Structure formats: C-alpha cells, structure tokens
N, C-alpha and C positions, 0 to 999 in steps of 0.2 A: 295575288292571283298568279296562277301558273298557266302558261300558254298551251301546255300539252295535257292539262287535266280536264277530263270530261265534265266534272261538276263545276269547275271554274268557268268553262264555256257555257254551261247552263245558266249560271249566275249572270254572266255577261250578256246573255240573250243570243249567243251565237248558235246554240242548239235549243230547239223548242222544248218546253216542259209544261205540265199542267200545274201551275203555281197555285198553292193554297194559302201561302203566307209569305210576307217579306217585311223586314225592317232593316235598320242600318247594319245589323250584325248577322242576321240569320235569314236564310232562304229555305222554304219548304215546298215540296212538290210531290205529286203522286209517283209512286214506283211504277215503271212500265211492265213489270212482272210481279204484280201484287199477290200476296198470299191471302189477302182478304180485301173486301170492298173498303176503299179509303186508305189502304196501306200507303204511307207517305214517308219520304226521306226528309230529315231536317239536317241542314248543313250550315256550318259557320261560313261566313264570307271570307274569313281569314283562311288561306290555304295552309293546310298541314296534312301530312299523309295519314295520321291517325290521332286519336284523342290525346295521347300522351305527348305527342310532338307539339301540338298546338298550345296556345297560351291558356292559362287558367281563366282569364277573362273571357275568351271565346267559348270555353267549355261551360262556364257559368251562364253566359248569355244563351247558349244553345239549350241548356236544361231549363232555364227560366222560360224560354219560349215554349218548350214542350209542356211545361207545367201549366201555362196559360192556354195553349191552343188545343191540346189533346182533349180536354173536356168539351170544348166547343165542337170538335170533330165528332165526338160521341153523340152530342146533342143533334147535330146536323144530320147524322146518318142513322140514328136510332140504335147505336151500338151500346152494349151493356158492359163493355170492358175494353182493354187494349193490352197488347204486349209491347214492350220496348226491347229493341235489339241493337247491339253494337258488335260488329265483327272487327276485331282488332288484330290485324296481321293475316298473312296468307294462311297460316295453320288454323285460324279461327274462321276462315271463309271470306275474308275481305277481298272484294273484287275490284273496287274503285278506291284508289289511294288518295282520298280526301276524306277527312273526318265526316262521318255521317251517322245519324241515329234513325233507326226504323221505328215508326209508330204504326202498329198493326191493329186496327179496330177489330173487336170480337163481338159476336152476336149470339144471343140466347138461342139454344137449340141447334146451332151449327157446330160441326166438328172443328176443333182447333187443328189446323194443318199449316205446315210451312211449305207446301207445294205451290210453286209459282203458277199463276194463271196468265192468260193472254187476252185481256179485254180489248175491245176495239177502241180506237181513238175517240169515237163519239161517246162511248160509255165513260171513259176516263174524263173527258171534258165535262160531262154531266155531273159526275161525282165531284170534280174540282169546283164546279159552280155551286153545288150544294154547300160544300165546306166553306168556300169564300164568303158566302152570305153571312156566316157566323164569325169568321176570322178576319175578314177585310171588308166590312159592310160598305165602306166608302169608296172601294176600288171600282 
C-alpha cells in the first residue's frame, strides 16, 4: 500500500467507493466518471504504478477476477458485451498511477462511446447494489 495513492486509500476505506467485488487480492468499484452503466475499475491490492511494474501473480489474480466477475456484471445489468481497457503510462492516458483495468459494459442499441458521464451518487449506489447481488451475494 502507498499512503499517497488514491486507489490504495480506496482499498483501505479512507475514501468511499461503490464496491462491486472484493477478495484477498483484488478490489473492484464503479468508476465515478463512467462511459457506460456499470463501468468499473478492477485493481490489485498490491500497489504498483502500472501493470508491468506489479507482480505476475497480481496481474494473474486481476485477470482471473475479471474473467469471473465481468459475465456476472453483464447478467446483473442486462449488458450484451463489454470493453476492457488498460491505460499504461501518461502517454496512454493513465491518470491514477496504481494498476487498474476498466470493464465497460455495453448494451444493444446504444452507441459505443468513451465520453465520461456524471451520474449521481444514488444512481451509482443502485448500480453497485445490482452488481453485488451477483458478485458478492453474501455481502
């Protein structure tokens, strides 16, 4: 953990988030500027500034969780597909320097855009609750 990292502070609970999944290695929460309903960030609990700096184990755990959780997100939200995104480095658009993977659900008949929206906290809370019913039923 890094004391000055935004995502490490979210993992620690120092900054609130709309959590959709958590296990021993990975934490996932809704993006506050989503490009689609259910747009989530999956982050390893191991702090590393980018995917290549972190351990192979953390990268494998991260992708394993995405493999298991993304279909559950689609089912919970009625999505018909999803985009995965990783911004690696400043020139690729990385803004938070903690490894993270974007999962952006997509819906039939809706234009695919990467334009950020600004949903209310209530809307985000409702979407997170829908997803958690499938990803963390005992939570």
